[in-house]
N, C-alpha and C positions, 0 to 999 in steps of 0.2 A: 415624096412620098411621105412621110412623118406626119404623125395625126395633129393638127395646129389646130385642132378644134375639141374642145372639151364635149364628151356626151352625157352630161351631168345633165337630171332632168328631163333628157328624154322618156317618152313614153313608148316601151314596145310589148306588140301582144304576141307572144311565144305561143305557137301550137305546135307541141310535140308528144305523141303518145309513149314514148319509152320515159321513163321515170329517171332512168340516171343521166341520158342525155339533154332534159328539162333541167335537171338540176346543175350540171355542169353550164350550162348555155345563161342558167339565170345568176350564177355566183359570179359568173365573168364580167358579162353584164353589169349586175349591181357593183362588180369591184370599178366598175367605170363612172358608177353614178345612176347608169341607167334605172329608170321604173319598171319592172317588169310584171306584165297582167301572163298568167297561164293560164291554157286551155289541152286539155288531154286528147281533144279528137274534133276530125273536121264540123261537126255538128255544135261541140262549143263553143269553135273560135267564131265560128257564125254570131251564133248566137249573141256570144260578147261583144263582138265587134255593133252588131246591131243593138244593143242595148244600151251602148255609150253614147254619149253626144257627138256627134261630128266632131273633130280636131280634137278626139279623145286620146287617140295614137298619133304616134310618129311614123311606124312603121308594124306590120306584122311580117313577121318569120313561119314560114311555112311548111310545115314536116310533109313531104309528098305521101312519102307511106302509112298513110295511120287508117285505123277501120274505121266503119261504117261509111264517113265522107270523107274521100281524100284531098290532099291537097289541091289539085285543082280543081273538085268540084265546090270545095270550100271557095276555092277561089272567084270563079267563077259567079259564086252565090253572093258574094260579095261586090263583086263589079255590077252583078246586074239588081239588087238591093236601091232601094230608090233614097241611102242617104246622101246629103250632099255632098260627100268627100269620097262618098262610093268608087270614081273613078281617077279620083286621084292619089288616095295613098298608097305608098310605096308597098307591096308584096314580096317577099324576097323567097324564092323555095330552099328547099332543104334537101339535098339529095342525097340517099345511099348514097357510097362511095362505089360503084362497077363504074371502071371508064368509060368503059365500050358504048356504054348507055347516053353518058352525058348529054353528047350532040341531040340525039333523039329527044331527050328528056329538057335539054332545053328551048328545044324549039316547041314540047307539048307545056312547059312553062309560057312562054312568052305566049304561046297562043290562047292560055288560056287568061291571059292578062295578070303576068306578073312582070314585075319591074328588074329584077337581078336574082341569081341564084348561086347557092354555096356548096360545096358537098361536104360531106361528114364521111367522119370529126370532122368539127369545124374549125377551120382554120380562124382564130380571131382576129389576127391580126387585119384579115379583108373583109371579114364580117364589121368588125371598127373604120375603116374604111370607110365599107358603104356606109355605116350608119353616120359617120361624117359628110359624106357625101350629101346624103338626105338632108341633115339638121343644114347644113350650108344654102344646100340649091332648094331644097324642097324635093326633089325628084331624085328617082337612079334609074337608068336605063340600061339596059340587057346587051 
């Protein structure tokens, strides 16, 4: 269970509209050597993803509840894009914590093309384990 894989130099695209949540996640990830690119909403995460060469990001952390374009829509937009890695880039859903909605939200995340999900506030060890699996295997599944 221990993390035997360094996360150093992983590139993660973080989509989170709550400034404080984004800052906390970024600080935690950077403490592990992860390079974080932040997007404040769904439109921005899609634009950032599309404007970088394929392979620029190892994973996308996708908040579900965002204004304008939510995480599900942003994920679908990324999956439907023409980019080489569009089908393969691991996308991890970040849910607000309403326990009773998690199974339904998890199904919606899976249907939208997401690979895994975490609830907020983030359990950083779970997040590190998911990222370590991505780094080792190139993928992770719900």
